[in-house]
All heavy atoms as a GROMACS GRO file, in nm:
protein
  600
    1MET      N    1   0.082  -0.119   0.000
    1MET     CA    2   0.000   0.000   0.000
    1MET      C    3   0.087   0.126   0.000
    1MET      O    4   0.054   0.223  -0.068
    1MET     CB    5  -0.090  -0.004   0.124
    1MET     CG    6  -0.203   0.092   0.116
    1MET     SD    7  -0.308   0.047  -0.021
    1MET     CE    8  -0.459   0.111   0.032
    2LYS      N    9   0.195   0.121   0.075
    2LYS     CA   10   0.285   0.236   0.081
    2LYS      C   11   0.351   0.260  -0.056
    2LYS      O   12   0.374   0.373  -0.095
    2LYS     CB   13   0.393   0.216   0.187
    2LYS     CG   14   0.343   0.225   0.329
    2LYS     CD   15   0.456   0.208   0.427
    2LYS     CE   16   0.408   0.215   0.569
    2LYS     NZ   17   0.517   0.196   0.664
    3ARG      N   18   0.380   0.150  -0.127
    3ARG     CA   19   0.443   0.162  -0.259
    3ARG      C   20   0.350   0.232  -0.357
    3ARG      O   21   0.394   0.317  -0.434
    3ARG     CB   22   0.481   0.025  -0.314
    3ARG     CG   23   0.595  -0.038  -0.241
    3ARG     CD   24   0.628  -0.171  -0.301
    3ARG     NE   25   0.730  -0.239  -0.223
    3ARG     CZ   26   0.769  -0.362  -0.243
    3ARG    NH1   27   0.714  -0.434  -0.340
    3ARG    NH2   28   0.862  -0.416  -0.169
    4ILE      N   29   0.223   0.196  -0.352
    4ILE     CA   30   0.125   0.258  -0.442
    4ILE      C   31   0.112   0.406  -0.411
    4ILE      O   32   0.109   0.490  -0.501
    4ILE     CB   33  -0.012   0.187  -0.432
    4ILE    CG1   34   0.002   0.043  -0.485
    4ILE    CG2   35  -0.117   0.261  -0.512
    4ILE    CD1   36  -0.121  -0.040  -0.464
    5ALA      N   37   0.107   0.441  -0.283
    5ALA     CA   38   0.095   0.581  -0.242
    5ALA      C   39   0.219   0.660  -0.286
    5ALA      O   40   0.208   0.773  -0.335
    5ALA     CB   41   0.076   0.591  -0.092
    6ALA      N   42   0.337   0.601  -0.271
    6ALA     CA   43   0.460   0.667  -0.311
    6ALA      C   44   0.464   0.685  -0.462
    6ALA      O   45   0.507   0.790  -0.513
    6ALA     CB   46   0.581   0.587  -0.264
    7PHE      N   47   0.418   0.584  -0.536
    7PHE     CA   48   0.416   0.592  -0.681
    7PHE      C   49   0.321   0.701  -0.728
    7PHE      O   50   0.354   0.780  -0.818
    7PHE     CB   51   0.375   0.456  -0.739
    7PHE     CG   52   0.369   0.454  -0.888
    7PHE    CD1   53   0.486   0.456  -0.963
    7PHE    CD2   54   0.248   0.453  -0.954
    7PHE    CE1   55   0.481   0.456  -1.101
    7PHE    CE2   56   0.241   0.453  -1.091
    7PHE     CZ   57   0.358   0.454  -1.165
    8ILE      N   58   0.204   0.711  -0.667
    8ILE     CA   59   0.107   0.814  -0.704
    8ILE      C   60   0.162   0.953  -0.670
    8ILE      O   61   0.148   1.046  -0.749
    8ILE     CB   62  -0.029   0.788  -0.635
    8ILE    CG1   63  -0.092   0.662  -0.694
    8ILE    CG2   64  -0.122   0.907  -0.650
    8ILE    CD1   65  -0.218   0.618  -0.624
    9LEU      N   66   0.226   0.965  -0.556
    9LEU     CA   67   0.285   1.092  -0.517
    9LEU      C   68   0.396   1.134  -0.616
    9LEU      O   69   0.404   1.249  -0.657
    9LEU     CB   70   0.342   1.082  -0.375
    9LEU     CG   71   0.399   1.211  -0.316
    9LEU    CD1   72   0.289   1.316  -0.302
    9LEU    CD2   73   0.463   1.183  -0.182
   10LEU      N   74   0.479   1.037  -0.654
   10LEU     CA   75   0.585   1.063  -0.750
   10LEU      C   76   0.527   1.103  -0.886
   10LEU      O   77   0.575   1.196  -0.950
   10LEU     CB   78   0.674   0.939  -0.766
   10LEU     CG   79   0.791   0.951  -0.862
   10LEU    CD1   80   0.890   1.056  -0.814
   10LEU    CD2   81   0.860   0.818  -0.878
   11LEU      N   82   0.424   1.034  -0.927
   11LEU     CA   83   0.357   1.064  -1.053
   11LEU      C   84   0.298   1.204  -1.052
   11LEU      O   85   0.308   1.279  -1.149
   11LEU     CB   86   0.248   0.960  -1.081
   11LEU     CG   87   0.205   0.940  -1.224
   11LEU    CD1   88   0.322   0.893  -1.307
   11LEU    CD2   89   0.092   0.841  -1.231
   12ALA      N   90   0.236   1.243  -0.942
   12ALA     CA   91   0.178   1.376  -0.929
   12ALA      C   92   0.287   1.484  -0.933
   12ALA      O   93   0.269   1.589  -0.996
   12ALA     CB   94   0.098   1.387  -0.800
   13ALA      N   95   0.399   1.456  -0.867
   13ALA     CA   96   0.509   1.553  -0.866
   13ALA      C   97   0.567   1.570  -1.006
   13ALA      O   98   0.597   1.683  -1.049
   13ALA     CB   99   0.617   1.508  -0.769
   14LEU      N  100   0.582   1.463  -1.079
   14LEU     CA  101   0.636   1.471  -1.215
   14LEU      C  102   0.541   1.543  -1.310
   14LEU      O  103   0.583   1.623  -1.393
   14LEU     CB  104   0.666   1.331  -1.270
   14LEU     CG  105   0.789   1.262  -1.210
   14LEU    CD1  106   0.800   1.120  -1.263
   14LEU    CD2  107   0.915   1.340  -1.239
   15SER      N  108   0.413   1.518  -1.295
   15SER     CA  109   0.317   1.585  -1.383
   15SER      C  110   0.312   1.735  -1.352
   15SER      O  111   0.298   1.817  -1.442
   15SER     CB  112   0.179   1.522  -1.373
   15SER     OG  113   0.127   1.542  -1.243
   16ALA      N  114   0.324   1.771  -1.227
   16ALA     CA  115   0.325   1.913  -1.190
   16ALA      C  116   0.452   1.980  -1.242
   16ALA      O  117   0.448   2.093  -1.292
   16ALA     CB  118   0.315   1.928  -1.039
   17ALA      N  119   0.564   1.911  -1.233
   17ALA     CA  120   0.691   1.968  -1.280
   17ALA      C  121   0.691   1.982  -1.432
   17ALA      O  122   0.750   2.075  -1.486
   17ALA     CB  123   0.807   1.880  -1.234
   18ALA      N  124   0.626   1.891  -1.500
   18ALA     CA  125   0.623   1.897  -1.646
   18ALA      C  126   0.532   2.008  -1.697
   18ALA      O  127   0.552   2.060  -1.805
   18ALA     CB  128   0.578   1.762  -1.702
   19SER      N  129   0.432   2.045  -1.619
   19SER     CA  130   0.338   2.147  -1.665
   19SER      C  131   0.393   2.289  -1.647
   19SER      O  132   0.354   2.380  -1.718
   19SER     CB  133   0.205   2.134  -1.592
   19SER     OG  134   0.221   2.166  -1.455
   20ILE      N  135   0.484   2.310  -1.558
   20ILE     CA  136   0.538   2.443  -1.531
   20ILE      C  137   0.618   2.498  -1.650
   20ILE      O  138   0.595   2.610  -1.692
   20ILE     CB  139   0.622   2.444  -1.400
   20ILE    CG1  140   0.529   2.422  -1.282
   20ILE    CG2  141   0.697   2.576  -1.385
   20ILE    CD1  142   0.601   2.401  -1.151
   21PRO      N  143   0.711   2.422  -1.710
   21PRO     CA  144   0.787   2.479  -1.822
   21PRO      C  145   0.700   2.514  -1.942
   21PRO      O  146   0.731   2.606  -2.016
   21PRO     CB  147   0.886   2.369  -1.858
   21PRO     CG  148   0.901   2.290  -1.735
   21PRO     CD  149   0.767   2.296  -1.668
   22ALA      N  150   0.590   2.444  -1.961
   22ALA     CA  151   0.502   2.474  -2.074
   22ALA      C  152   0.445   2.615  -2.059
   22ALA      O  153   0.432   2.688  -2.157
   22ALA     CB  154   0.390   2.371  -2.083
   23GLN      N  155   0.412   2.655  -1.940
   23GLN     CA  156   0.360   2.790  -1.918
   23GLN      C  157   0.472   2.893  -1.930
   23GLN      O  158   0.449   3.003  -1.978
   23GLN     CB  159   0.297   2.799  -1.779
   23GLN     CG  160   0.169   2.718  -1.767
   23GLN     CD  161   0.117   2.719  -1.625
   23GLN    OE1  162   0.184   2.767  -1.534
   23GLN    NE2  163   0.000   2.664  -1.605
   24ALA      N  164   0.592   2.858  -1.891
   24ALA     CA  165   0.704   2.952  -1.896
   24ALA      C  166   0.751   2.976  -2.039
   24ALA      O  167   0.814   3.077  -2.066
   24ALA     CB  168   0.819   2.899  -1.812
   25GLN      N  169   0.720   2.885  -2.130
   25GLN     CA  170   0.767   2.900  -2.266
   25GLN      C  171   0.675   2.983  -2.354
   25GLN      O  172   0.705   3.006  -2.470
   25GLN     CB  173   0.785   2.762  -2.330
   25GLN     CG  174   0.903   2.687  -2.273
   25GLN     CD  175   0.920   2.552  -2.339
   25GLN    OE1  176   0.838   2.511  -2.418
   25GLN    NE2  177   1.028   2.484  -2.304
   26ARG      N  178   0.566   3.030  -2.303
   26ARG     CA  179   0.478   3.116  -2.382
   26ARG      C  180   0.551   3.245  -2.416
   26ARG      O  181   0.612   3.309  -2.332
   26ARG     CB  182   0.351   3.149  -2.303
   26ARG     CG  183   0.261   3.030  -2.287
   26ARG     CD  184   0.131   3.071  -2.224
   26ARG     NE  185   0.054   2.952  -2.193
   26ARG     CZ  186  -0.029   2.942  -2.092
   26ARG    NH1  187  -0.046   3.043  -2.010
   26ARG    NH2  188  -0.096   2.830  -2.071
   27THR      N  189   0.546   3.284  -2.542
   27THR     CA  190   0.615   3.406  -2.584
   27THR      C  191   0.513   3.507  -2.634
   27THR      O  192   0.410   3.472  -2.691
   27THR     CB  193   0.715   3.377  -2.697
   27THR    OG1  194   0.645   3.318  -2.806
   27THR    CG2  195   0.824   3.284  -2.652
   28THR      N  196   0.545   3.631  -2.613
   28THR     CA  197   0.458   3.737  -2.660
   28THR      C  198   0.490   3.766  -2.806
   28THR      O  199   0.590   3.720  -2.861
   28THR     CB  200   0.478   3.865  -2.577
   28THR    OG1  201   0.611   3.911  -2.596
   28THR    CG2  202   0.450   3.841  -2.430
   29THR      N  203   0.406   3.845  -2.868
   29THR     CA  204   0.426   3.882  -3.007
   29THR      C  205   0.556   3.960  -3.024
   29THR      O  206   0.631   3.938  -3.120
   29THR     CB  207   0.308   3.966  -3.058
   29THR    OG1  208   0.188   3.894  -3.034
   29THR    CG2  209   0.320   3.993  -3.205
   30ALA      N  210   0.584   4.048  -2.931
   30ALA     CA  211   0.707   4.129  -2.939
   30ALA      C  212   0.831   4.041  -2.930
   30ALA      O  213   0.927   4.060  -3.006
   30ALA     CB  214   0.708   4.233  -2.827
   31GLU      N  215   0.829   3.945  -2.839
   31GLU     CA  216   0.943   3.855  -2.826
   31GLU      C  217   0.960   3.772  -2.952
   31GLU      O  218   1.071   3.748  -2.999
   31GLU     CB  219   0.925   3.762  -2.707
   31GLU     CG  220   0.936   3.831  -2.573
   31GLU     CD  221   0.901   3.739  -2.457
   31GLU    OE1  222   0.846   3.629  -2.482
   31GLU    OE2  223   0.926   3.776  -2.343
   32ASN      N  224   0.848   3.728  -3.007
   32ASN     CA  225   0.852   3.648  -3.128
   32ASN      C  226   0.908   3.728  -3.244
   32ASN      O  227   0.989   3.677  -3.323
   32ASN     CB  228   0.712   3.596  -3.161
   32ASN     CG  229   0.714   3.485  -3.261
   32ASN    OD1  230   0.815   3.420  -3.280
   32ASN    ND2  231   0.602   3.462  -3.325
   33MET      N  232   0.867   3.855  -3.258
   33MET     CA  233   0.919   3.941  -3.364
   33MET      C  234   1.069   3.965  -3.347
   33MET      O  235   1.145   3.961  -3.444
   33MET     CB  236   0.844   4.075  -3.365
   33MET     CG  237   0.703   4.066  -3.417
   33MET     SD  238   0.609   4.219  -3.400
   33MET     CE  239   0.713   4.335  -3.482
   34ARG      N  240   1.111   3.988  -3.224
   34ARG     CA  241   1.253   4.011  -3.196
   34ARG      C  242   1.335   3.888  -3.232
   34ARG      O  243   1.440   3.897  -3.297
   34ARG     CB  244   1.273   4.047  -3.049
   34ARG     CG  245   1.416   4.081  -3.013
   34ARG     CD  246   1.432   4.112  -2.866
   34ARG     NE  247   1.398   4.002  -2.780
   34ARG     CZ  248   1.478   3.897  -2.752
   34ARG    NH1  249   1.598   3.892  -2.805
   34ARG    NH2  250   1.439   3.802  -2.672
   35ARG      N  251   1.285   3.773  -3.192
   35ARG     CA  252   1.356   3.648  -3.222
   35ARG      C  253   1.361   3.623  -3.373
   35ARG      O  254   1.460   3.577  -3.427
   35ARG     CB  255   1.288   3.530  -3.152
   35ARG     CG  256   1.365   3.401  -3.164
   35ARG     CD  257   1.307   3.291  -3.080
   35ARG     NE  258   1.315   3.324  -2.940
   35ARG     CZ  259   1.218   3.298  -2.851
   35ARG    NH1  260   1.108   3.241  -2.889
   35ARG    NH2  261   1.233   3.330  -2.724
   36SER      N  262   1.253   3.657  -3.440
   36SER     CA  263   1.247   3.639  -3.585
   36SER      C  264   1.349   3.729  -3.655
   36SER      O  265   1.418   3.685  -3.748
   36SER     CB  266   1.106   3.669  -3.635
   36SER     OG  267   1.099   3.655  -3.773
   37ARG      N  268   1.356   3.855  -3.612
   37ARG     CA  269   1.454   3.946  -3.670
   37ARG      C  270   1.596   3.898  -3.644
   37ARG      O  271   1.683   3.903  -3.731
   37ARG     CB  272   1.437   4.087  -3.613
   37ARG     CG  273   1.324   4.166  -3.674
   37ARG     CD  274   1.332   4.312  -3.638
   37ARG     NE  275   1.346   4.340  -3.497
   37ARG     CZ  276   1.245   4.361  -3.412
   37ARG    NH1  277   1.121   4.360  -3.456
   37ARG    NH2  278   1.267   4.385  -3.284
   38LYS      N  279   1.620   3.849  -3.523
   38LYS     CA  280   1.752   3.801  -3.486
   38LYS      C  281   1.790   3.680  -3.572
   38LYS      O  282   1.903   3.672  -3.622
   38LYS     CB  283   1.753   3.762  -3.339
   38LYS     CG  284   1.889   3.724  -3.285
   38LYS     CD  285   1.882   3.696  -3.137
   38LYS     CE  286   2.018   3.654  -3.084
   38LYS     NZ  287   2.012   3.622  -2.942
   39ASP      N  288   1.696   3.588  -3.592
   39ASP     CA  289   1.723   3.472  -3.675
   39ASP      C  290   1.747   3.511  -3.821
   39ASP      O  291   1.834   3.454  -3.888
   39ASP     CB  292   1.606   3.372  -3.667
   39ASP     CG  293   1.598   3.303  -3.532
   39ASP    OD1  294   1.698   3.307  -3.457
   39ASP    OD2  295   1.491   3.247  -3.501
   40ALA      N  296   1.670   3.608  -3.871
   40ALA     CA  297   1.688   3.654  -4.008
   40ALA      C  298   1.825   3.718  -4.025
   40ALA      O  299   1.894   3.696  -4.126
   40ALA     CB  300   1.579   3.752  -4.046
   41LYS      N  301   1.867   3.795  -3.928
   41LYS     CA  302   1.998   3.860  -3.933
   41LYS      C  303   2.109   3.755  -3.931
   41LYS      O  304   2.206   3.765  -4.007
   41LYS     CB  305   2.013   3.955  -3.814
   41LYS     CG  306   2.138   4.037  -3.816
   41LYS     CD  307   2.142   4.136  -3.702
   41LYS     CE  308   2.267   4.220  -3.704
   41LYS     NZ  309   2.271   4.314  -3.592
   42GLN      N  310   2.093   3.654  -3.848
   42GLN     CA  311   2.191   3.546  -3.841
   42GLN      C  312   2.199   3.471  -3.973
   42GLN      O  313   2.308   3.438  -4.022
   42GLN     CB  314   2.155   3.450  -3.726
   42GLN     CG  315   2.252   3.335  -3.709
   42GLN     CD  316   2.387   3.379  -3.658
   42GLN    OE1  317   2.401   3.484  -3.597
   42GLN    NE2  318   2.489   3.300  -3.686
   43GLN      N  319   2.082   3.447  -4.034
   43GLN     CA  320   2.078   3.377  -4.162
   43GLN      C  321   2.148   3.458  -4.270
   43GLN      O  322   2.223   3.403  -4.351
   43GLN     CB  323   1.933   3.351  -4.202
   43GLN     CG  324   1.916   3.271  -4.328
   43GLN     CD  325   1.966   3.129  -4.315
   43GLN    OE1  326   1.968   3.073  -4.207
   43GLN    NE2  327   2.006   3.070  -4.425
   44GLN      N  328   2.126   3.590  -4.272
   44GLN     CA  329   2.194   3.674  -4.370
   44GLN      C  330   2.344   3.676  -4.348
   44GLN      O  331   2.422   3.677  -4.444
   44GLN     CB  332   2.140   3.817  -4.363
   44GLN     CG  333   2.005   3.832  -4.429
   44GLN     CD  334   1.961   3.978  -4.435
   44GLN    OE1  335   2.009   4.062  -4.362
   44GLN    NE2  336   1.868   4.004  -4.526
   45LYS      N  337   2.385   3.673  -4.223
   45LYS     CA  338   2.527   3.672  -4.192
   45LYS      C  339   2.593   3.544  -4.245
   45LYS      O  340   2.699   3.548  -4.306
   45LYS     CB  341   2.546   3.682  -4.040
   45LYS     CG  342   2.688   3.692  -3.994
   45LYS     CD  343   2.695   3.707  -3.843
   45LYS     CE  344   2.838   3.712  -3.794
   45LYS     NZ  345   2.844   3.721  -3.648
   46VAL      N  346   2.526   3.432  -4.223
   46VAL     CA  347   2.578   3.304  -4.272
   46VAL      C  348   2.582   3.302  -4.424
   46VAL      O  349   2.679   3.256  -4.485
   46VAL     CB  350   2.494   3.186  -4.216
   46VAL    CG1  351   2.528   3.056  -4.284
   46VAL    CG2  352   2.512   3.174  -4.066
   47LEU      N  353   2.475   3.353  -4.485
   47LEU     CA  354   2.468   3.357  -4.632
   47LEU      C  355   2.580   3.444  -4.690
   47LEU      O  356   2.643   3.407  -4.789
   47LEU     CB  357   2.331   3.410  -4.675
   47LEU     CG  358   2.301   3.406  -4.823
   47LEU    CD1  359   2.298   3.262  -4.872
   47LEU    CD2  360   2.168   3.473  -4.850
   48LYS      N  361   2.605   3.557  -4.627
   48LYS     CA  362   2.711   3.647  -4.673
   48LYS      C  363   2.848   3.579  -4.661
   48LYS      O  364   2.931   3.588  -4.752
   48LYS     CB  365   2.709   3.775  -4.590
   48LYS     CG  366   2.805   3.881  -4.636
   48LYS     CD  367   2.791   4.007  -4.555
   48LYS     CE  368   2.891   4.113  -4.598
   48LYS     NZ  369   2.882   4.233  -4.516
   49LYS      N  370   2.868   3.508  -4.552
   49LYS     CA  371   2.996   3.440  -4.531
   49LYS      C  372   3.016   3.329  -4.634
   49LYS      O  373   3.125   3.314  -4.691
   49LYS     CB  374   2.998   3.380  -4.390
   49LYS     CG  375   3.131   3.324  -4.348
   49LYS     CD  376   3.129   3.282  -4.203
   49LYS     CE  377   3.265   3.235  -4.158
   49LYS     NZ  378   3.265   3.198  -4.017
   50MET      N  379   2.910   3.253  -4.663
   50MET     CA  380   2.920   3.146  -4.762
   50MET      C  381   2.942   3.203  -4.902
   50MET      O  382   3.018   3.147  -4.982
   50MET     CB  383   2.795   3.058  -4.759
   50MET     CG  384   2.777   2.983  -4.628
   50MET     SD  385   2.918   2.884  -4.580
   50MET     CE  386   2.902   2.752  -4.698
   51SER      N  387   2.878   3.315  -4.932
   51SER     CA  388   2.897   3.380  -5.063
   51SER      C  389   3.041   3.426  -5.079
   51SER      O  390   3.099   3.413  -5.187
   51SER     CB  391   2.803   3.499  -5.077
   51SER     OG  392   2.670   3.457  -5.079
   52LYS      N  393   3.096   3.478  -4.972
   52LYS     CA  394   3.235   3.524  -4.977
   52LYS      C  395   3.330   3.407  -5.002
   52LYS      O  396   3.422   3.416  -5.083
   52LYS     CB  397   3.271   3.593  -4.845
   52LYS     CG  398   3.409   3.654  -4.842
   52LYS     CD  399   3.436   3.728  -4.714
   52LYS     CE  400   3.574   3.789  -4.713
   52LYS     NZ  401   3.601   3.859  -4.587
   53LYS      N  402   3.304   3.294  -4.935
   53LYS     CA  403   3.386   3.176  -4.957
   53LYS      C  404   3.374   3.127  -5.100
   53LYS      O  405   3.472   3.087  -5.163
   53LYS     CB  406   3.346   3.064  -4.861
   53LYS     CG  407   3.402   3.076  -4.723
   53LYS     CD  408   3.373   2.953  -4.641
   53LYS     CE  409   3.439   2.961  -4.507
   53LYS     NZ  410   3.421   2.837  -4.430
   54GLN      N  411   3.252   3.131  -5.154
   54GLN     CA  412   3.231   3.086  -5.290
   54GLN      C  413   3.302   3.177  -5.391
   54GLN      O  414   3.362   3.130  -5.487
   54GLN     CB  415   3.082   3.079  -5.321
   54GLN     CG  416   3.051   3.012  -5.453
   54GLN     CD  417   2.903   2.993  -5.474
   54GLN    OE1  418   2.822   3.038  -5.393
   54GLN    NE2  419   2.866   2.927  -5.581
   55ARG      N  420   3.293   3.309  -5.368
   55ARG     CA  421   3.363   3.403  -5.457
   55ARG      C  422   3.513   3.379  -5.454
   55ARG      O  423   3.581   3.381  -5.557
   55ARG     CB  424   3.333   3.547  -5.415
   55ARG     CG  425   3.201   3.601  -5.458
   55ARG     CD  426   3.193   3.752  -5.443
   55ARG     NE  427   3.239   3.802  -5.316
   55ARG     CZ  428   3.162   3.822  -5.208
   55ARG    NH1  429   3.033   3.793  -5.213
   55ARG    NH2  430   3.212   3.871  -5.097
   56LYS      N  431   3.564   3.356  -5.334
   56LYS     CA  432   3.708   3.333  -5.318
   56LYS      C  433   3.750   3.204  -5.391
   56LYS      O  434   3.853   3.202  -5.460
   56LYS     CB  435   3.742   3.323  -5.170
   56LYS     CG  436   3.890   3.318  -5.141
   56LYS     CD  437   3.916   3.323  -4.992
   56LYS     CE  438   4.065   3.318  -4.964
   56LYS     NZ  439   4.094   3.321  -4.820
   57ALA      N  440   3.669   3.100  -5.379
   57ALA     CA  441   3.699   2.974  -5.448
   57ALA      C  442   3.693   2.991  -5.599
   57ALA      O  443   3.777   2.936  -5.672
   57ALA     CB  444   3.603   2.865  -5.402
   58MET      N  445   3.595   3.068  -5.646
   58MET     CA  446   3.581   3.092  -5.789
   58MET      C  447   3.701   3.171  -5.842
   58MET      O  448   3.754   3.141  -5.950
   58MET     CB  449   3.451   3.168  -5.816
   58MET     CG  450   3.410   3.169  -5.957
   58MET     SD  451   3.367   3.003  -6.007
   58MET     CE  452   3.329   3.032  -6.175
   59LYS      N  453   3.745   3.269  -5.767
   59LYS     CA  454   3.860   3.349  -5.806
   59LYS      C  455   3.986   3.263  -5.813
   59LYS      O  456   4.066   3.274  -5.906
   59LYS     CB  457   3.878   3.461  -5.704
   59LYS     CG  458   3.973   3.570  -5.743
   59LYS     CD  459   3.970   3.682  -5.641
   59LYS     CE  460   4.065   3.793  -5.678
   59LYS     NZ  461   4.066   3.899  -5.578
   60LYS      N  462   4.001   3.173  -5.715
   60LYS     CA  463   4.115   3.083  -5.712
   60LYS      C  464   4.112   2.988  -5.833
   60LYS      O  465   4.214   2.962  -5.896
   60LYS     CB  466   4.115   3.004  -5.582
   60LYS     CG  467   4.236   2.919  -5.559
   60LYS     CD  468   4.230   2.853  -5.422
   60LYS     CE  469   4.354   2.768  -5.398
   60LYS     NZ  470   4.351   2.706  -5.265
   61TYR      N  471   3.994   2.938  -5.864
   61TYR     CA  472   3.978   2.848  -5.979
   61TYR      C  473   4.012   2.920  -6.109
   61TYR      O  474   4.084   2.866  -6.195
   61TYR     CB  475   3.835   2.794  -5.984
   61TYR     CG  476   3.804   2.714  -6.108
   61TYR    CD1  477   3.850   2.583  -6.121
   61TYR    CD2  478   3.729   2.768  -6.211
   61TYR    CE1  479   3.823   2.509  -6.234
   61TYR    CE2  480   3.701   2.695  -6.325
   61TYR     CZ  481   3.748   2.565  -6.336
   61TYR     OH  482   3.720   2.492  -6.449
   62GLN      N  483   3.963   3.042  -6.127
   62GLN     CA  484   3.992   3.119  -6.248
   62GLN      C  485   4.141   3.147  -6.262
   62GLN      O  486   4.197   3.141  -6.371
   62GLN     CB  487   3.912   3.249  -6.248
   62GLN     CG  488   3.765   3.229  -6.273
   62GLN     CD  489   3.685   3.356  -6.253
   62GLN    OE1  490   3.734   3.455  -6.199
   62GLN    NE2  491   3.560   3.353  -6.297
   63LYS      N  492   4.204   3.175  -6.150
   63LYS     CA  493   4.348   3.201  -6.152
   63LYS      C  494   4.424   3.076  -6.195
   63LYS      O  495   4.516   3.084  -6.276
   63LYS     CB  496   4.395   3.245  -6.012
   63LYS     CG  497   4.541   3.282  -6.006
   63LYS     CD  498   4.581   3.330  -5.869
   63LYS     CE  499   4.729   3.365  -5.864
   63LYS     NZ  500   4.769   3.410  -5.731
   64SER      N  501   4.382   2.961  -6.144
   64SER     CA  502   4.450   2.837  -6.183
   64SER      C  503   4.426   2.806  -6.330
   64SER      O  504   4.515   2.755  -6.399
   64SER     CB  505   4.405   2.720  -6.095
   64SER     OG  506   4.270   2.688  -6.121
   65GLN      N  507   4.307   2.840  -6.382
   65GLN     CA  508   4.278   2.818  -6.523
   65GLN      C  509   4.365   2.908  -6.611
   65GLN      O  510   4.416   2.865  -6.714
   65GLN     CB  511   4.129   2.844  -6.552
   65GLN     CG  512   4.037   2.739  -6.494
   65GLN     CD  513   4.061   2.602  -6.554
   65GLN    OE1  514   4.067   2.586  -6.674
   65GLN    NE2  515   4.078   2.504  -6.467
   66ARG      N  516   4.380   3.033  -6.571
   66ARG     CA  517   4.467   3.126  -6.645
   66ARG      C  518   4.612   3.076  -6.645
   66ARG      O  519   4.681   3.078  -6.746
   66ARG     CB  520   4.460   3.266  -6.584
   66ARG     CG  521   4.336   3.344  -6.617
   66ARG     CD  522   4.352   3.491  -6.584
   66ARG     NE  523   4.400   3.518  -6.450
   66ARG     CZ  524   4.322   3.538  -6.343
   66ARG    NH1  525   4.191   3.532  -6.354
   66ARG    NH2  526   4.375   3.564  -6.226
   67LYS      N  527   4.655   3.029  -6.529
   67LYS     CA  528   4.791   2.980  -6.516
   67LYS      C  529   4.813   2.857  -6.605
   67LYS      O  530   4.916   2.844  -6.672
   67LYS     CB  531   4.818   2.946  -6.369
   67LYS     CG  532   4.963   2.920  -6.338
   67LYS     CD  533   4.985   2.906  -6.189
   67LYS     CE  534   5.131   2.888  -6.156
   67LYS     NZ  535   5.152   2.873  -6.012
   68ALA      N  536   4.713   2.767  -6.607
   68ALA     CA  537   4.723   2.647  -6.690
   68ALA      C  538   4.723   2.684  -6.838
   68ALA      O  539   4.799   2.626  -6.918
   68ALA     CB  540   4.609   2.552  -6.659
   69ALA      N  541   4.640   2.780  -6.875
   69ALA     CA  542   4.635   2.823  -7.015
   69ALA      C  543   4.766   2.888  -7.056
   69ALA      O  544   4.816   2.866  -7.168
   69ALA     CB  545   4.519   2.920  -7.036
   70LYS      N  546   4.823   2.963  -6.967
   70LYS     CA  547   4.951   3.030  -6.996
   70LYS      C  548   5.062   2.926  -7.010
   70LYS      O  549   5.147   2.936  -7.099
   70LYS     CB  550   4.984   3.127  -6.883
   70LYS     CG  551   5.103   3.213  -6.907
   70LYS     CD  552   5.121   3.313  -6.794
   70LYS     CE  553   5.238   3.404  -6.820
   70LYS     NZ  554   5.260   3.498  -6.710
   71ALA      N  555   5.059   2.822  -6.929
   71ALA     CA  556   5.159   2.716  -6.935
   71ALA      C  557   5.144   2.638  -7.066
   71ALA      O  558   5.245   2.599  -7.127
   71ALA     CB  559   5.146   2.623  -6.816
   72ASN      N  560   5.020   2.617  -7.110
   72ASN     CA  561   4.998   2.544  -7.235
   72ASN      C  562   5.044   2.625  -7.355
   72ASN      O  563   5.089   2.568  -7.455
   72ASN     CB  564   4.848   2.508  -7.249
   72ASN     CG  565   4.810   2.395  -7.156
   72ASN    OD1  566   4.896   2.320  -7.111
   72ASN    ND2  567   4.682   2.383  -7.128
   73ARG      N  568   5.029   2.756  -7.352
   73ARG     CA  569   5.073   2.840  -7.463
   73ARG      C  570   5.223   2.834  -7.480
   73ARG      O  571   5.277   2.834  -7.589
   73ARG     CB  572   5.032   2.985  -7.441
   73ARG     CG  573   4.890   3.016  -7.483
   73ARG     CD  574   4.867   3.161  -7.476
   73ARG     NE  575   4.876   3.202  -7.334
   73ARG     CZ  576   4.871   3.326  -7.288
   73ARG    NH1  577   4.857   3.424  -7.372
   73ARG    NH2  578   4.878   3.352  -7.161
   74GLY      N  579   5.293   2.825  -7.369
   74GLY     CA  580   5.439   2.823  -7.373
   74GLY      C  581   5.494   2.692  -7.427
   74GLY      O  582   5.605   2.689  -7.480
   75THR      N  583   5.423   2.584  -7.419
   75THR     CA  584   5.474   2.456  -7.463
   75THR      C  585   5.451   2.430  -7.611
   75THR      O  586   5.510   2.341  -7.669
   75THR     CB  587   5.408   2.340  -7.384
   75THR    OG1  588   5.267   2.345  -7.403
   75THR    CG2  589   5.442   2.349  -7.238
   76ARG      N  590   5.368   2.506  -7.678
   76ARG     CA  591   5.340   2.486  -7.820
   76ARG      C  592   5.448   2.541  -7.907
   76ARG      O  593   5.522   2.623  -7.894
   76ARG     CB  594   5.208   2.552  -7.860
   76ARG     CG  595   5.093   2.478  -7.801
   76ARG     CD  596   4.968   2.541  -7.853
   76ARG     NE  597   4.853   2.483  -7.785
   76ARG     CZ  598   4.730   2.516  -7.809
   76ARG    NH1  599   4.701   2.606  -7.899
   76ARG    NH2  600   4.632   2.461  -7.746
   0.00000   0.00000   0.00000
């Protein structure tokens, strides 16, 4: 009987603890807008960084192509 009572008490405590964070996670419209702007800014930052890496890789590739073409001209 004591085991059943302890189990029910433990179950009640866990259910009460699980319900509290759900209420704490409610966000207002202002917070949601702020978070959305922050995420958009972060996304643009990542996109800009990836674009820069791609431009740099393209420039390096073009340089190697020019170098290879110049080397081929000299051997003919």
